[in-house]
C-alpha positions in Angstrom: 56.2 45.0 14.9 53.2 44.0 16.9 51.0 46.7 18.7 51.5 46.7 22.1 48.3 47.6 24.5 47.9 51.1 26.0 48.4 51.2 29.7 45.6 49.5 32.0 44.9 50.7 35.5 46.7 48.9 38.4 45.9 48.7 42.0 47.7 51.4 43.7 47.5 53.0 47.2 46.8 56.6 47.2 49.7 59.1 47.0 49.7 62.2 49.3 48.5 65.3 47.6 50.7 68.2 46.4 50.6 71.3 48.8 46.9 73.3 47.6 47.6 75.1 44.3 50.8 73.5 43.3 51.5 73.3 39.7 54.1 70.8 39.8 55.1 67.4 40.9 57.1 66.3 43.2 60.2 64.1 42.9 58.5 61.5 45.2 55.5 62.1 42.7 57.2 61.8 39.8 58.8 58.4 40.9 55.3 57.4 41.5 53.6 58.2 38.5 56.4 56.3 36.4 55.7 53.3 38.9 52.4 53.2 37.9 53.2 53.1 34.4 56.0 50.5 34.7 53.4 48.1 36.6 50.7 48.5 34.1 52.7 48.3 30.9 56.3 46.9 31.7 57.4 47.1 28.1 56.1 49.4 25.8 57.2 50.6 22.2 56.0 52.4 19.5 52.7 51.4 17.8 54.4 52.3 14.1 54.9 48.8 12.4 58.6 48.2 11.7 61.3 45.6 10.9 64.3 47.4 11.2 65.8 50.8 12.1 65.3 52.3 8.2 61.6 51.2 8.1 61.4 52.8 11.5 62.6 55.9 10.4 60.5 56.1 7.5 57.1 55.1 9.6 58.4 58.0 11.9 58.8 60.5 9.0 55.3 59.5 7.6 53.3 59.9 10.8 54.1 63.5 10.9 50.5 65.3 10.9 49.3 61.9 10.5 47.9 58.7 12.8 49.8 55.6 13.2 46.8 53.6 12.5 47.1 55.4 9.2 51.0 55.1 8.5 50.4 51.1 9.6 47.8 50.9 6.8 50.2 52.2 4.0 53.5 50.9 4.9 53.2 47.0 4.2 52.9 47.5 0.9 55.8 49.9 1.0 58.0 48.2 3.0 57.7 45.1 0.7 58.7 46.9 -1.9 61.4 48.5 -0.5 63.1 48.0 3.3 66.6 49.1 3.1 67.5 52.9 1.7 69.2 51.4 -1.5 66.0 50.0 -2.5 63.5 52.9 -1.5 66.1 55.1 -3.5 65.8 52.6 -6.7 61.8 52.5 -5.9 61.7 56.2 -6.7 59.9 59.1 -5.9 56.7 58.2 -8.3 56.1 54.9 -6.7 56.5 55.9 -3.4 54.0 58.5 -3.8 51.6 56.0 -5.0 52.2 53.6 -2.2 51.5 56.2 0.8 48.7 58.6 -1.2 46.6 57.6 1.7 48.3 59.3 4.0 48.5 63.3 4.7 51.1 65.5 2.9 52.5 62.4 0.9 53.5 64.0 -2.0 56.0 66.2 0.3 56.9 63.0 2.6 57.5 60.7 -0.7 60.4 63.4 -1.7 61.8 63.3 1.8 61.8 59.7 2.1 63.6 59.1 -1.0 65.9 62.1 -0.5 66.8 60.5 2.9 67.0 57.2 1.6 69.4 58.7 -1.1 71.8 60.2 1.8 71.7 57.3 3.7 73.4 55.3 0.6 75.9 57.8 -0.2 76.8 59.6 3.7 76.3 56.4 5.9 76.9 53.2 3.7 73.1 52.7 3.9 72.9 52.3 7.3 70.4 54.3 9.7 73.1 56.9 12.0 73.0 56.7 15.6 74.1 60.3 16.2 71.4 63.0 16.6 72.9 65.4 14.4 73.5 63.0 11.4 69.9 61.8 11.5 68.5 65.7 11.7 70.5 66.4 8.8 68.5 64.3 6.8 65.6 65.5 4.9 62.2 65.5 6.8 63.6 64.5 10.1 63.2 67.4 13.0 64.5 66.6 16.5 61.5 64.8 17.5 61.7 61.8 15.0 65.5 61.5 16.1 64.3 61.2 19.3 62.0 58.6 18.1 64.7 56.5 16.5 67.5 56.9 18.9 65.0 55.3 21.5 63.1 52.7 19.9 65.7 51.6 17.1 69.0 51.9 19.5 67.5 52.4 23.3 68.9 55.7 23.9 67.2 57.1 26.9 65.9 60.1 24.4 62.4 62.0 25.1 60.2 62.7 21.8 57.9 65.6 22.7 54.9 65.4 20.4 51.4 66.8 20.7 50.5 64.2 23.6 53.6 64.4 25.6 53.5 68.3 25.6 49.9 67.8 26.6 50.1 65.2 29.1 53.3 66.9 30.6 51.3 70.1 31.2 48.4 68.9 32.5 50.0 66.6 35.0 52.4 69.3 36.2 55.1 66.9 35.1 57.2 68.8 33.1 55.5 71.9 32.3 56.8 74.3 29.6 55.6 76.9 26.8 57.6 74.6 24.1 58.2 71.2 22.9 61.7 71.9 23.4 61.1 73.5 27.0 58.9 70.4 28.0 61.7 68.0 27.0 64.4 69.5 28.6 62.3 69.9 31.9 61.4 65.6 31.4 65.2 65.1 30.7 65.7 67.0 34.2 62.8 65.2 36.1 62.5 61.7 35.0 64.3 59.2 37.1 67.2 57.8 35.0 65.9 54.2 35.7 62.3 55.1 34.1 63.8 57.6 30.9 64.0 54.7 28.4 60.3 54.0 28.2 59.2 57.3 29.4 58.3 58.4 25.9 56.0 55.8 25.0 54.3 55.9 28.5 53.5 59.2 28.2 52.2 59.0 24.7 50.4 56.1 25.2 48.7 57.6 28.3 47.8 60.8 26.0 46.4 58.9 23.2 44.3 56.8 25.1 43.2 58.4 28.5 44.4 62.0 29.0 42.8 62.9 25.5 42.7 66.4 23.9 39.0 67.1 23.9 37.8 64.9 26.8 40.6 63.5 29.0 38.9 60.0 30.7 39.8 60.9 34.2 37.6 58.3 35.9 40.2 55.5 34.4 43.8 57.5 35.2 45.9 55.2 37.1 47.5 58.7 38.0 44.5 60.8 38.8 45.5 61.4 42.1 48.7 62.7 41.1 47.5 65.0 38.6 47.3 68.6 38.9 44.7 69.3 36.1 42.1 71.6 37.7 39.3 70.4 35.4 39.5 66.5 35.8 36.2 64.7 34.3 34.2 62.6 35.7 
C-alpha cells in the first residue's frame, strides 16, 4: 500500500483552555482535537506495505520492536514469494528467516510467521479471521496486532495502543493510563464514535512525527493549545 503523509498543520481557531492544572481534556476538546486531525489527514492508514489481510497480518507481526520502514524493506521479496498462508507455510521457516534477516528478532518472527500460516490453513480455510479471539490465538499475535488487523483490514473501530499511542494519550491528557490496556479502554470511552475508525492512525502518526519521545515538535503541533503536556518545546 502507498505510504500516507503524516499529519500537516491546518489553520484553526484557538480553543478555550482547560482549567488551570487540569490533566485531562474535556469532551469538547477531544472532539476538537479529532476534528483537526481529520481536517489535516482525512484518510489516514498504516505505513506498513501490504496487499491483503494476510500480508498485513504478517507485516504487523514483523513490526514488533522494529520500524515500519525496516519492515517495508524486507517484505517485498517475502510477499513476492508468499502472499497467502499456504504459500508462506510451504516456503518454510529457513527461507522466511533468510528473507527477513534484516529485521530485529527475525529468527523468532520467522518461526511465528510460518506457524501462524499453518494455523490459518488448518483452522480457518486459509483466511485471516475477523474475530479478536481467533486472531490472538495465532502465534506471535497479541492484542495490539489483532487491533491493527481488525481496524486496517476489516474496518473495525478498534484502537491499537503501541508506544506512540501510549505516550501521546498520556501527554495530551486525552486518555491517561498506566498500562496500554488502560489507555485503550479509556480511548474507547472518550473518542467520539465518528472518529474511532481513524483514531489509531491519527494518533500514531502524531506520535511518530510530531509528539516524539525525546523532543516533541510542539511548535508544529496542530493541537498544542489543547495539550496538557507541561514541558512543551519552542
